[in-house]
C-alpha positions as protocol buffer text, in pm:
chain_id: "A"
residue {
  index: 1
  type: MET
  ca { x: 3764 y: -1552 z: -18446 }
}
residue {
  index: 2
  type: GLU
  ca { x: 3998 y: -1400 z: -18705 }
}
residue {
  index: 3
  type: LEU
  ca { x: 4196 y: -1088 z: -18616 }
}
residue {
  index: 4
  type: THR
  ca { x: 4413 y: -853 z: -18824 }
}
residue {
  index: 5
  type: GLN
  ca { x: 4650 y: -562 z: -18759 }
}
residue {
  index: 6
  type: GLY
  ca { x: 4346 y: -334 z: -18742 }
}
residue {
  index: 7
  type: ASP
  ca { x: 4235 y: -514 z: -18424 }
}
residue {
  index: 8
  type: SER
  ca { x: 4559 y: -435 z: -18241 }
}
residue {
  index: 9
  type: GLY
  ca { x: 4508 y: -220 z: -17935 }
}
residue {
  index: 10
  type: GLY
  ca { x: 4146 y: -327 z: -17901 }
}
residue {
  index: 11
  type: ARG
  ca { x: 3936 y: -546 z: -17677 }
}
residue {
  index: 12
  type: ARG
  ca { x: 3732 y: -853 z: -17762 }
}
residue {
  index: 13
  type: THR
  ca { x: 3522 y: -1114 z: -17587 }
}
residue {
  index: 14
  type: ALA
  ca { x: 3595 y: -1483 z: -17638 }
}
residue {
  index: 15
  type: ARG
  ca { x: 3492 y: -1817 z: -17486 }
}
residue {
  index: 16
  type: VAL
  ca { x: 3704 y: -2091 z: -17330 }
}
residue {
  index: 17
  type: GLY
  ca { x: 3791 y: -2341 z: -17604 }
}
residue {
  index: 18
  type: GLU
  ca { x: 3752 y: -2087 z: -17886 }
}
residue {
  index: 19
  type: ASN
  ca { x: 4023 y: -2055 z: -18150 }
}
residue {
  index: 20
  type: LEU
  ca { x: 4172 y: -1716 z: -18233 }
}
residue {
  index: 21
  type: THR
  ca { x: 4362 y: -1667 z: -18558 }
}
residue {
  index: 22
  type: VAL
  ca { x: 4576 y: -1358 z: -18606 }
}
residue {
  index: 23
  type: VAL
  ca { x: 4665 y: -1273 z: -18968 }
}
residue {
  index: 24
  type: LEU
  ca { x: 4953 y: -1026 z: -19008 }
}
residue {
  index: 25
  type: GLY
  ca { x: 5172 y: -910 z: -19296 }
}
residue {
  index: 26
  type: GLU
  ca { x: 5521 y: -1055 z: -19301 }
}
residue {
  index: 27
  type: ASN
  ca { x: 5824 y: -1081 z: -19526 }
}
residue {
  index: 28
  type: PRO
  ca { x: 6037 y: -1360 z: -19375 }
}
residue {
  index: 29
  type: THR
  ca { x: 6326 y: -1310 z: -19619 }
}
residue {
  index: 30
  type: THR
  ca { x: 6416 y: -1000 z: -19414 }
}
residue {
  index: 31
  type: GLY
  ca { x: 6451 y: -1217 z: -19103 }
}
residue {
  index: 32
  type: TYR
  ca { x: 6160 y: -1043 z: -18930 }
}
residue {
  index: 33
  type: ARG
  ca { x: 5885 y: -1284 z: -18822 }
}
residue {
  index: 34
  type: TRP
  ca { x: 5590 y: -1267 z: -18586 }
}
residue {
  index: 35
  type: HIS
  ca { x: 5641 y: -1446 z: -18251 }
}
residue {
  index: 36
  type: ALA
  ca { x: 5397 y: -1505 z: -17966 }
}
residue {
  index: 37
  type: ASP
  ca { x: 5486 y: -1325 z: -17643 }
}
residue {
  index: 38
  type: THR
  ca { x: 5195 y: -1443 z: -17431 }
}
residue {
  index: 39
  type: ASP
  ca { x: 5123 y: -1669 z: -17135 }
}
residue {
  index: 40
  type: ALA
  ca { x: 5099 y: -2030 z: -17255 }
}
residue {
  index: 41
  type: ALA
  ca { x: 4873 y: -2110 z: -16957 }
}
residue {
  index: 42
  type: THR
  ca { x: 4601 y: -1885 z: -17100 }
}
residue {
  index: 43
  type: LEU
  ca { x: 4651 y: -1916 z: -17477 }
}
residue {
  index: 44
  type: GLN
  ca { x: 4787 y: -2232 z: -17637 }
}
residue {
  index: 45
  type: GLN
  ca { x: 4943 y: -2179 z: -17979 }
}
residue {
  index: 46
  type: THR
  ca { x: 4808 y: -2450 z: -18210 }
}
residue {
  index: 47
  type: ASP
  ca { x: 4925 y: -2336 z: -18554 }
}
residue {
  index: 48
  type: ASP
  ca { x: 5182 y: -2111 z: -18723 }
}
residue {
  index: 49
  type: ARG
  ca { x: 5170 y: -2077 z: -19102 }
}
residue {
  index: 50
  type: TYR
  ca { x: 5322 y: -1847 z: -19359 }
}
residue {
  index: 51
  type: LEU
  ca { x: 5126 y: -1791 z: -19680 }
}
residue {
  index: 52
  type: GLY
  ca { x: 5289 y: -1604 z: -19964 }
}
residue {
  index: 53
  type: PRO
  ca { x: 5354 y: -1594 z: -20335 }
}
residue {
  index: 54
  type: THR
  ca { x: 5638 y: -1791 z: -20491 }
}
residue {
  index: 55
  type: GLU
  ca { x: 5711 y: -1511 z: -20738 }
}
residue {
  index: 56
  type: PRO
  ca { x: 5872 y: -1267 z: -20729 }
}
residue {
  index: 57
  type: ARG
  ca { x: 6134 y: -1404 z: -20494 }
}
residue {
  index: 58
  type: GLY
  ca { x: 6138 y: -1224 z: -20161 }
}
residue {
  index: 59
  type: ALA
  ca { x: 5780 y: -1095 z: -20191 }
}
residue {
  index: 60
  type: GLY
  ca { x: 5588 y: -1057 z: -19869 }
}
residue {
  index: 61
  type: GLY
  ca { x: 5287 y: -1256 z: -19758 }
}
residue {
  index: 62
  type: THR
  ca { x: 5097 y: -1321 z: -19437 }
}
residue {
  index: 63
  type: ARG
  ca { x: 5163 y: -1507 z: -19112 }
}
residue {
  index: 64
  type: ARG
  ca { x: 4865 y: -1692 z: -18957 }
}
residue {
  index: 65
  type: LEU
  ca { x: 4904 y: -1768 z: -18587 }
}
residue {
  index: 66
  type: THR
  ca { x: 4625 y: -1967 z: -18419 }
}
residue {
  index: 67
  type: PHE
  ca { x: 4564 y: -1995 z: -18045 }
}
residue {
  index: 68
  type: ARG
  ca { x: 4313 y: -2189 z: -17833 }
}
residue {
  index: 69
  type: VAL
  ca { x: 4172 y: -2003 z: -17532 }
}
residue {
  index: 70
  type: LEU
  ca { x: 4234 y: -2213 z: -17218 }
}
residue {
  index: 71
  type: ARG
  ca { x: 4086 y: -2024 z: -16923 }
}
residue {
  index: 72
  type: ALA
  ca { x: 3819 y: -1769 z: -16833 }
}
residue {
  index: 73
  type: GLY
  ca { x: 3894 y: -1415 z: -16719 }
}
residue {
  index: 74
  type: PRO
  ca { x: 4111 y: -1136 z: -16858 }
}
residue {
  index: 75
  type: VAL
  ca { x: 4374 y: -1249 z: -17111 }
}
residue {
  index: 76
  type: HIS
  ca { x: 4633 y: -1043 z: -17298 }
}
residue {
  index: 77
  type: LEU
  ca { x: 4746 y: -1154 z: -17644 }
}
residue {
  index: 78
  type: ARG
  ca { x: 5077 y: -1005 z: -17756 }
}
residue {
  index: 79
  type: LEU
  ca { x: 5275 y: -1078 z: -18070 }
}
residue {
  index: 80
  type: VAL
  ca { x: 5606 y: -918 z: -18163 }
}
residue {
  index: 81
  type: LYS
  ca { x: 5774 y: -890 z: -18501 }
}
residue {
  index: 82
  type: ARG
  ca { x: 6147 y: -943 z: -18460 }
}
residue {
  index: 83
  type: ARG
  ca { x: 6443 y: -1140 z: -18584 }
}
residue {
  index: 84
  type: GLU
  ca { x: 6493 y: -1473 z: -18409 }
}
residue {
  index: 85
  type: TRP
  ca { x: 6841 y: -1373 z: -18292 }
}
residue {
  index: 86
  type: GLU
  ca { x: 6741 y: -1025 z: -18165 }
}
residue {
  index: 87
  type: ASP
  ca { x: 6533 y: -907 z: -17869 }
}
residue {
  index: 88
  type: THR
  ca { x: 6421 y: -577 z: -18023 }
}
residue {
  index: 89
  type: ALA
  ca { x: 6080 y: -582 z: -18191 }
}
residue {
  index: 90
  type: ILE
  ca { x: 6002 y: -361 z: -18491 }
}
residue {
  index: 91
  type: ASP
  ca { x: 5625 y: -407 z: -18460 }
}
residue {
  index: 92
  type: GLU
  ca { x: 5372 y: -536 z: -18207 }
}
residue {
  index: 93
  type: PHE
  ca { x: 5019 y: -671 z: -18199 }
}
residue {
  index: 94
  type: ASP
  ca { x: 4834 y: -638 z: -17866 }
}
residue {
  index: 95
  type: LEU
  ca { x: 4479 y: -737 z: -17781 }
}
residue {
  index: 96
  type: ASP
  ca { x: 4295 y: -757 z: -17448 }
}
residue {
  index: 97
  type: LEU
  ca { x: 4044 y: -1040 z: -17423 }
}
residue {
  index: 98
  type: TYR
  ca { x: 3773 y: -1103 z: -17174 }
}
residue {
  index: 99
  type: VAL
  ca { x: 3716 y: -1477 z: -17178 }
}
residue {
  index: 100
  type: GLU
  ca { x: 3384 y: -1625 z: -17071 }
}
residue {
  index: 101
  type: LYS
  ca { x: 3329 y: -1984 z: -16962 }
}
residue {
  index: 102
  type: ALA
  ca { x: 3214 y: -2215 z: -17240 }
}
């Protein structure tokens, strides 16, 4: 399942073992990057990629974070956009999942 910023604040149904990919805008040259703030026992992060243009320098692109669903029941996916050295987030992505057994 692929999710975007427009899915934030919503609810979805998933299955144990399913992969979820969240695609969000990012400009890492500012220091602000998307980070997972979720329970690793329910969602295992399996990939983290930045895709962006090489020109012009400093142009923004997208961050693709992929997670594997590990257990059935209610799961909350939360991502925060912040600088690595700061605790304050400038943006958030939240999604409630109801996970069914495979």
